[in-house]
Steps between C-alpha positions, in 0.01 A plus 500: 500500500667373188633150451859624492490627858371177653736267674503134408362360825330168562164677502576664166599164349185337638288778349670456164440122508134550596451759224670268251278209602185711469607638163577153371145397590360800313719438194401134480278404208128459561516119489765481771329760717159340472639152569685635805181663629298185431760298690464731799121482501493127431742434785274691738186329371642148515653551842178636648296211360761243596508630857121500523484135394801377698410678825195281532659173389841501671520429871650796681316744278621841409847506663609181327376616159658844528831355622505254210433775247775719651745208480408440135551869421838496674605191304405670173705807594805288584463296182470810282805665653706185431381449142461852358816710514432753220187681384200272564294375208129568469419160650701585814332841522158334486612242760625781725170681466310180580714476813439864592125462455499189717708673766262795501210261553683336791572837662140605452390174664728575794334839543163325496623285787601808695862396541 
């Protein structure tokens, strides 16, 4: 099927946005791409270690730590959406990837709990 025969549906627009986002990541220079990847991995690493330390030290254990991290992630998302209206800078991309890595660690911790 050619592109001319496709209707402009919501699914088509979502696919175009996703393809555009993926292509923008590929076209990014090596410094930006490597910093974004490092932000993702560092967010995961710091969140896992932070949870391991705080689970033992905070009364209430795992649920309190995970809830706190989820609230922090939500606050960062709300703050970013209020501050950044246009194309995000490299610092915001790294901060987003730190957030995504931390969120992945929290979800992985939830699977460890069996919930």
